[in-house]
C-alpha positions in Angstrom: 0.1 -0.1 0.0 1.1 3.6 -0.6 -0.4 7.0 -0.4 -2.4 9.1 -2.7 -1.0 12.2 -4.1 -3.7 14.4 -2.3 -2.8 12.3 0.9 0.7 13.2 0.6 0.3 16.9 0.1 -2.0 17.0 3.1 0.3 15.3 5.3 3.2 17.4 4.3 1.0 20.5 5.0 0.0 19.4 8.4 3.7 18.6 9.3 4.6 22.0 8.1 2.1 23.4 10.3 3.4 21.5 13.4 7.0 22.8 12.5 5.7 26.4 12.1 4.2 26.0 15.7 7.3 24.8 17.5 9.5 27.2 15.7 7.4 30.0 16.9 7.7 28.9 20.6 11.4 28.2 20.3 12.0 31.9 18.6 10.1 33.3 21.5 12.1 31.4 24.1 15.4 32.6 22.3 14.1 36.1 22.6 13.4 35.7 26.3 16.8 34.0 27.2 18.9 36.0 24.8 21.2 33.1 24.1 21.0 29.8 22.2 23.4 28.4 24.7 21.1 29.1 27.6 18.3 27.6 25.9 20.3 24.4 24.8 21.2 24.0 28.4 17.8 24.5 29.5 16.5 21.7 27.3 19.4 19.7 28.7 17.8 20.1 32.2 20.9 22.4 33.5 19.1 25.4 34.6 21.7 26.5 37.2 23.7 28.5 34.8 20.7 30.3 33.2 21.5 34.2 33.3 17.8 35.2 33.3 14.2 34.2 32.2 12.5 30.8 31.9 11.8 29.0 28.4 8.4 27.6 27.8 9.7 24.9 25.5 11.4 21.4 26.5 13.8 19.1 24.8 10.7 17.5 23.4 10.0 20.7 21.1 13.1 20.8 18.9 12.9 16.9 18.5 9.4 17.2 17.2 10.3 20.1 15.1 13.0 18.0 13.3 10.7 14.9 13.2 7.9 16.9 11.8 10.3 18.4 9.1 11.5 15.1 8.1 7.9 13.6 8.0 6.9 16.7 5.7 9.9 15.5 3.3 9.0 11.9 3.6 5.4 12.6 2.9 6.4 14.0 -0.6 9.2 11.8 -1.6 9.3 8.6 0.5 7.6 5.3 0.0 7.3 5.1 3.7 5.2 8.3 3.7 2.2 6.6 5.3 4.0 5.1 8.3 6.1 8.5 8.7 2.8 10.3 9.0 1.3 7.9 11.3 4.3 7.7 13.6 4.6 11.5 13.9 1.1 12.0 14.4 0.9 9.5 17.2 3.9 10.4 19.1 2.7 14.2 19.0 -0.8 13.2 20.2 0.7 11.4 23.1 3.2 14.1 24.1 0.9 17.0 23.7 -2.1 15.4 25.6 -1.0 16.8 29.1 -1.2 20.3 27.7 -5.1 20.1 27.8 -4.9 20.5 31.6 -2.3 23.2 31.5 -3.2 26.4 33.4 -1.7 28.8 30.9 -4.0 29.7 27.9 -1.2 29.9 25.3 0.0 26.4 26.3 -3.8 25.2 26.1 -4.2 26.7 22.6 -1.0 25.4 21.5 -2.1 21.8 22.6 -5.2 22.0 21.0 -4.0 23.2 17.8 -1.2 20.6 17.7 -3.6 17.7 19.0 -5.9 18.7 15.8 -2.8 18.7 13.4 -1.5 15.3 14.8 -4.8 13.7 14.7 -5.1 14.8 11.0 -1.8 13.3 10.2 -3.0 9.7 11.7 -6.3 10.2 9.7 -4.5 11.0 6.5 -2.2 8.0 6.9 -5.2 5.6 7.3 -7.5 6.9 4.8 -5.1 8.1 2.2 -3.6 4.7 1.3 -4.1 2.9 -2.0 -2.7 -0.1 -3.7 0.0 0.0 -6.1 -0.9 0.9 -9.5 1.8 -1.1 -11.2 4.1 -3.9 -10.5 7.1 -2.0 -10.4 5.8 0.9 -8.2 7.9 1.2 -5.2 6.5 -0.2 -2.0 7.5 0.2 1.7 10.3 -2.3 2.3 11.5 -4.2 5.4 14.5 -3.5 7.2 17.4 -6.1 7.1 17.4 -8.8 9.6 20.6 -8.1 11.1 20.0 -4.3 11.5 16.5 -5.0 12.7 17.4 -7.4 15.4 20.2 -5.2 16.7 18.0 -2.1 16.6 15.3 -4.2 18.2 17.6 -5.2 21.2 18.9 -1.8 21.7 15.4 -0.2 22.0 14.0 -2.9 24.1 17.0 -2.2 26.7 16.2 1.4 26.6 12.4 0.7 27.4 13.7 -1.4 30.3 15.8 1.2 31.4 13.4 4.0 31.3 10.7 2.0 33.0 13.2 0.9 35.7 13.9 4.4 36.5 10.4 5.4 36.7 9.6 2.5 39.0 12.6 3.4 41.2 11.3 6.9 41.5 7.8 5.7 42.2 9.4 3.6 45.3 11.4 6.5 46.6 9.1 9.5 46.4 5.7 10.0 48.1 2.4 9.0 46.4 1.5 12.6 45.9 4.6 13.6 44.1 4.4 10.4 42.0 1.0 11.2 40.8 2.3 14.8 40.0 5.0 13.2 37.8 2.3 12.0 35.6 -0.4 14.9 35.9 2.0 17.6 36.2 1.0 18.8 39.5 2.4 21.6 41.8 5.3 19.7 43.0 6.7 19.2 39.4 9.0 21.9 38.0 8.9 21.7 34.2 8.6 23.8 31.2 5.1 24.9 30.4 4.8 23.0 26.9 6.8 20.0 28.2 4.9 16.9 29.1 5.2 15.8 33.0 8.3 13.5 33.4 6.3 10.3 34.4 4.0 10.9 31.5 7.1 11.4 29.1 8.6 8.4 30.6 5.4 6.1 29.9 5.1 7.5 26.3 8.9 6.8 25.6 8.4 3.2 27.0 5.5 2.7 24.9 7.5 4.2 21.7 10.5 2.1 22.4 8.7 -1.2 23.1 6.5 -0.7 20.0 9.4 0.2 18.0 11.6 -2.8 19.2 8.6 -5.3 18.5 8.4 -4.0 14.9 11.9 -4.4 14.3 11.8 -8.0 15.7 9.0 -8.7 13.5 10.8 -6.7 10.4 7.5 -5.0 9.9 7.3 -2.5 7.2 6.8 0.4 9.5 9.8 -0.4 11.3 11.9 2.5 9.8 9.4 5.2 10.7 8.9 4.0 14.3 12.4 2.9 15.0 14.0 6.2 13.7 11.6 8.6 15.8 12.4 6.2 18.9 16.2 6.5 18.0 16.0 10.3 17.6 14.2 10.9 20.9 16.6 8.2 22.6 19.6 9.8 21.3 18.2 13.5 22.2 17.6 12.5 25.8 20.9 10.8 26.1 22.7 13.7 24.6 21.0 16.0 27.2 22.0 13.7 30.1 25.4 13.2 29.0 26.2 16.8 28.4 24.8 17.7 31.6 26.7 15.0 33.5 30.0 16.2 31.5 29.4 19.9 32.5 29.0 19.2 36.0 31.9 17.0 36.4 30.0 13.7 37.0 31.6 11.9 34.2 35.1 12.7 35.6 34.3 11.3 39.2 32.1 8.6 38.2 33.5 6.0 40.3 33.3 8.1 43.4 29.7 8.8 43.3 26.7 7.1 44.8 25.1 4.4 42.8 21.9 6.2 41.8 24.2 9.1 40.3 26.3 6.8 38.4 23.6 4.6 37.0 21.8 7.8 35.8 25.0 9.1 34.1 25.7 5.6 32.4 22.0 5.4 31.2 22.5 8.7 29.5 25.5 7.8 27.9 23.9 4.4 26.7 21.0 6.3 25.5 23.2 8.5 23.5 25.2 5.7 22.0 22.2 3.4 21.3 20.0 6.3 19.8 22.8 7.0 17.3 23.1 3.3 16.6 19.5 2.9 16.0 19.6 5.7 13.7 22.4 4.3 11.7 21.2 0.9 11.8 17.6 1.7 10.5 18.3 4.6 8.0 20.4 2.4 5.8 19.0 0.7 2.8 16.4 -2.2 3.6 16.2 -5.7 2.4 15.8 -5.9 -1.3 12.3 -6.4 -2.4 11.0 -9.4 -4.2 11.3 -9.2 -8.0 7.9 -8.6 -9.8 6.7 -11.3 -12.0 8.3 -10.9 -15.5 6.0 -10.3 -18.4 5.7 -12.9 -20.8 7.8 -12.9 -23.7 6.6 -11.4 -27.1 5.4 -13.9 -29.8 4.2 -16.5 -27.4 1.7 -18.9 -29.0 -1.8 -19.4 -27.6 -2.6 -22.3 -25.5 -3.5 -25.5 -27.7 -7.1 -26.1 -28.5 -8.8 -28.7 -26.3 -8.6 -32.4 -26.6 -10.8 -34.0 -28.0 -12.0 -31.0 -30.0 -15.6 -30.2 -29.7 -18.1 -30.6 -32.4 -17.8 -27.8 -35.0 -14.4 -26.6 -34.1 
């Protein structure tokens, strides 16, 4: 199955609207903070070095901007357009849903807009499909077995790591704070547009697990979901590793208590695993089966039936 031309154009337009929405908020934060470096460290979770101001965006926003831009290009040019639009829409829906109960009116309007755009992407990906018109029309391919299994293992380990950390915090924090980590209550300090940390962890676990299962099955949508999962995994790993390096945690890793050491190692694993997943799934997939050849020219018609009917 592939996408019709109107569906491709509609999906690209919806992705462009998502890119524009994220870009407006990022430019607003740049104007408030005055420095791209300060904004980058804010996204990385290192707010101690901020000179002034507070950003409304989180690390999720630049990642979604890049993902939406890539999905717009894929909608116009790639045979994986349907899965790219579906993956982008589904993840955007999941990450923007907590904005519906945000107290800030600007965040609420943005959440409603992006939820509508994301729902449109999912509908376009589902309703705009059509069968191939010709035997030689390119269709979504499957990943190679080795690359798919390796990416699936890395994503499965990442899902287990994120789930393990969330269980760790649930066992150490009071029940009220644990609930706030999923609902964005007053005890949680976060960027206004960013999802609550517990909610984000649940979305990441679901995405990593889904992408891992798709990779193990070598499904045709593995590339879209796997690349999206790899991008988020690498981004969060880079943010955690950069923060640990700036604060000197990596230099004295062996002397730190176990939770701090495990957190730094988890971030480093996320960075390396995310880059590896992107490299494994961005390459050429398994070769498609050759279509049935056309009959050679000049082939004689089949012989008449035997015995011949009367009057033949």
